[in-house]
N, C-alpha and C positions, 0 to 999 in steps of 0.2 A: 134804382130805371128799373123797370119791369118787363119781364121776359119779352113780351111781344116788342116794345120798342126797343129792345136788344137785338133781336131776332132783325127787325126793320132797319135798324144800324147795318149790321153785318152786312147782308143784302145790298145796304146803299154801295157799302165800304164795296163788296164785294162784284156789284156790276161795273165801279170805278176803275175797279184792278183789273175786273178782264176788258174794259174797255185800253186801255194804258198797257196790260200788255197783246191787246191784237194790234197797238199800234206799232211796237218796238219788233211783235214778230211783223208784221207788212214792211216796216223798213229795212229788217235781214233779212227776209226773203224774197227782196226787190234785189238781191244781188245772187241771182241764180248758176251765176257764173264763176261766184266766188270760191276762195278757199274752202276744202273739206270742215275745217273745224267751223265754221261760219255756218255754211248749212248744218252742221250739228246741231249747232243750238238752235238755228230757225226750226230746226223738227222736234228739239225741248219744249221749245216755247209753245208752238202748235199744242201740244200734252199739255204744259201749262193750263193754254187757253180754253182746251177743252174741257178738263180739269173743273175750272173756276166756272164757265160758263155752267154745268151741272150743276154743279152747288147751287148757282143762284134760281136756275130751272125750279131745282127743288124749293129751297128756299121761299120762292115766288109765290107757291103753291099752297105751302103747308107752312108757312113762318110762325106763325100764332104756336106751332105744337113741338118745336124743334128747338134746340142748344147744344152745344156743341160744347167739348170741354174746357174750359176756361184756359188751359197750356194750349191745346191747340186752337182756339179761336187767336193767342197772343201770335204764332206761328206765322196764321195766315195773314194778321194786319201786321206783321214785319216784310213776309213777302211783297205784301201790297206796293208797303211803304219804297220799299227800293225797285220794284217794276216804276213808279211814279216817276218815283226820282230820275232814272234810266230815262223814261221817256222826255222829260225835259229836258235832259242832257242831249238828247239826240233831237229835239226840238231843237231847242238852240246851237247843236254845230248845223242842222241841215239848212240854217238861213245863211250857213257862211260856203257852203259847198258852191264848187265851180259851176258854170251853166254846160261848158261843152262834157256830152253824154261819159265820153273815154275820162276825162279825170274825173268826173263826178262819180263814176265807179270805183277808182285807185283811190281815192279819196275814204269813201263808204269801208272800203275794204280797209286800210291803213286805219282808221277809222275803230272797227269793231273789234282789229286784230289787236291794237296796241292801247287804246284807250282802258286806266289801270279800272276804272270803277265800271265799265263793260267786261271786261275780265273776272270782275267780282262778282256781279250778276249773272255769270257764265258759271261758275267756279259753286254757285247757289241752285242752278237749275233742278241737280238730282235731287237734293233734299228738298226741293219744292216741290218738286213734281211727284217725294214719298210724303209729304206734308200734306198736299190734295187730295191724292190717291187717298190717303185713311179717310182723310175731311171725306169725301164720296163715299166711302168703305161703311162710314160712320152714321151718315145721311142715311145711306140704303139701306142699313141694320134698323134704324129706329123709323123708317117708312111704312119698312115689310115687316110686318109680324113674322115670326121662325116659322116653318113652315110644319112643324111639328101642333105648334097651336092650331093650322085652319084647319087642320084636318079633323 
């Protein structure tokens, strides 16, 4: 696969991953008066979403000129796979939530606090934020030439 196709594929994947991350974030953020742990995870999801969106923006603008390290790209793909799986799990669970506002709140809190896969997502957020921050920094270094070269 040529570099432009690889970059386009990564941009498409990142855009889909960002959409999934936004969905998970909105679901978690929807519990504004929930437990501190849930609100903390919402803040981490927001940071991750911002990093993903930043990378998509840069790649969309300069996709033919940028390539990520294969290992970094692999980690990004893994993170997106897990986020998308979490989105699917939440969508399925959302169909089963009660109509009562209070009962819905309780069920969402319980689900976000006890579900094994959601807890796995929570434990991965710090690592993914580091990975996506590294990817953002890498992209920025590739886009902006060193100051010494521009002077």
